[in-house]
N, C-alpha and C positions, 0 to 999 in steps of 0.2 A: 909511816905513810898512811893516809886515809883515802880510800878509793871507794866510790859508790858504783855499783854495776846494775844495769837494767837489761832484761831480755824478755821479749814477747814474740819471738820469731817462730815458735812452734806451738804445739798443743799446750805447753806449759808457759806460765807467766811467772817470772821470778825477779827478785831484787836482793842484793846483798851489799853489805858494808864491811870492807876490810879496814880494820884499825889496828895497826901494829900486827900482832900475831892473832888477834881476835877477829872472828868472822860472825856476823849476824845476818841471817837471811830469812826471806819469806818465799814460799814456793806454792803455787796453786795450779791445779789442772781441772778444768770444768768450772761450772758455776757461772759467775759474772764474766763478761767479756774482758779481754786483756785491757782494753781502753778504760774500762770501768774500775779495774783493780790496781793498775800499776802505780798510779800516783799515791794511792792510799798505802801501798806497800812501801813506797819511798818514805812517806811520812812516818810509818811505823818503825822502820829500822833506824832512821835518824833519831827518833824520840827515844828508842830503847838505848841507843849509844850515847844519848845526850850530846849530839853533834849537829851543827847547822851546816848548810851547804857552803857557807863562807869558810868553814874550817877544813874543807876537803882539799886534797892535792890534785884531784882530777876525777873524771867519770869514765868508766869502762862501758862501751856501748856494743851491744850485739848488732852486727850489721848484716846477718843472714849467712848463708841462704836459709830460706824457710818460707812460710806463708807470706804472700806479698803484703797484706795488710799488717800482719804482725811485725814484719821487718820495718815497715814505715813507722809503726808506733814506737819501736825501740829507738830508731834513729831520731825521730822527732822529739821524744821525751829527753833523750840524752842531750840533744842540741839545746832544747829549751832550758833545761836545768843549768847546763854549762854556760850558755850565754848570760843567764841571769846572775850567775855567781862569778863570772870571769874565770872559768876553769878551762883547762885543756881536756881533750878527750882521747881515749885510746880505743882503737877499733879492734874488735875481736870477733872472729867468725864463730858460728854455731858449731862447725866441725872441729875447730880448734878447742873450743870449750868442752865438747864431748871427749875428745882425745885426752884433754888435760885431767880427766877423772881417773885415768888408768895408765898414764905414761910411765909410771914407776915400774911397770912390768915389761917394758921394751917397746918395739915398734907397734903402732896402732893404726887400724883402719876405722875411721868414723863414717857412719852411714845413716842418713835420714830419709824417710819416706817423702818424696817430692810430689806425690800424687800423679795422676795421669799415666800410671804405669812406669814411673821413673823414680830414681833415687839420686840424692846428693851424696857425694862421697869424696874422701881424701885420705891420704896416709901421712902419718906424722911420727917424729921421734922427739925425744926430750932435748932441750937446749938450756944450758945454765943461765944464759943471758935473757932470753925472751920466753922461756918456758916450753914452747913447742917450736919445732922446725918442720916445715912441710917437706914431705918426701915425694909428693906428686901435686900437680895443680888441681885444685878443687874442681869437680866436674859434676854434670848432671846427665843422666841417660838411663836407658832401660837396664834392668839387672844384668842381662847378658853382656853388657858393655863394660862391666866392672872388672878390673884386673889389678893385681898387686904390681907396683912399679918395679920391684926387684925381688928375686926369690928370697924367702925367709919365713919366719914365723911371726905373724901379726895377730894382735889381739883385736877382735872386732867389738865395736860398741855402737849402739844407736838403734832406733826403731825401724830403720830401713831393713835391718836383718829380720825383724819380726814380721814386717809387711811382705817380705819376699824371702821365704825360707830357703829358696834355691841358692842364695848367696852363702849359706853356711857351708856349701860344698866347695868353696874356693880353695884350691891347694895352698897349704900354709896358713890357713886361718884358724884361730882358736876362739871359740865363741861359747859363752855361757848364757843360760836363759835370762839371768838378771841383766847382763850387759846388752842383750838384744832388746830389752824393754827401756833402755836408758834414754833420757832426754837431756838437753843442755840445762845447766843450772847456773844462776848468776854468781854463785860462789866461785866457780872456775873463771868466769869472766873477770871477777874482781882480782883474783890472783894473777892472771895473765896480764890484765890491764895495769896493775901496779908495776910489774916487771917492765912493761913497755914505757910507762911514764918515767921510771927510774933511768931507763936507757936513752931518754931524750926523744922517744918516738911519739910523744903526745901531739895531737893535731888541734888546730883551730876548729871550733865546732862547725864552722861554715864548710870545712873541707871533709867532713864526715860523709862517706858515700856508701849507700847500700850495696850489698853483693847479692844480686838476684840469680845470676847464672843463666836465666832464660827469661824471655819476654812474654811467653804464652802463659795465660792464667787458667784456661779452661779448655776442655775437649769439646768438639762439635758432637752433635747427636750421632752422626755416622761413625766418628772416631770412638765414641763410647761403646757402640755396638761391636766394633772390631776389636776392642781391647781384650787381650787374653786375661784369664784369671791368674792371680799371683800364685 
């Protein structure tokens, strides 16, 4: 199976191509905007693999949560490529992709900085059919609202932990410095997307829906003054 994955929902912009057991990827943080980089990354991985869009089995799309503009870029690029090549798309969340990096070690809590004094978070376990299985509904809220869904040892991953160190004190959480700096990577979107396409969970590109979790995109001046330090 050949699956192209695109993600621009966070500080990182990445593209990956899964072809059989081989993964080719591009990952960038900083520099040009995601909108300026992502299509060039797509061209680069396809050229390296000597694969055209028409040879793909589908596209794995990052649907968020994350930065509003970044999520829209991910979804729009995936839809445009899929429509043009007549492909199905697999929706994968940024939290699922984060968890997918470390699920071999047991239950995982994935956490991203949502800005405005809040985090995106969710808990996951491994699943042989779809790669990840949600142990809680993805949520957004202040760090003090984050809880583990059931008692146990969870491995934490994602920059939400770096942004709000208080989260490291959650009972049952195991967290390393490396994991607290992690961002989603298109490699995991490709792996999870391939499993979903194999399972018949591919979508028509028109049905691809962003996962924002909240509607508000900025704090008012008064809210910024009241915001506590992380």
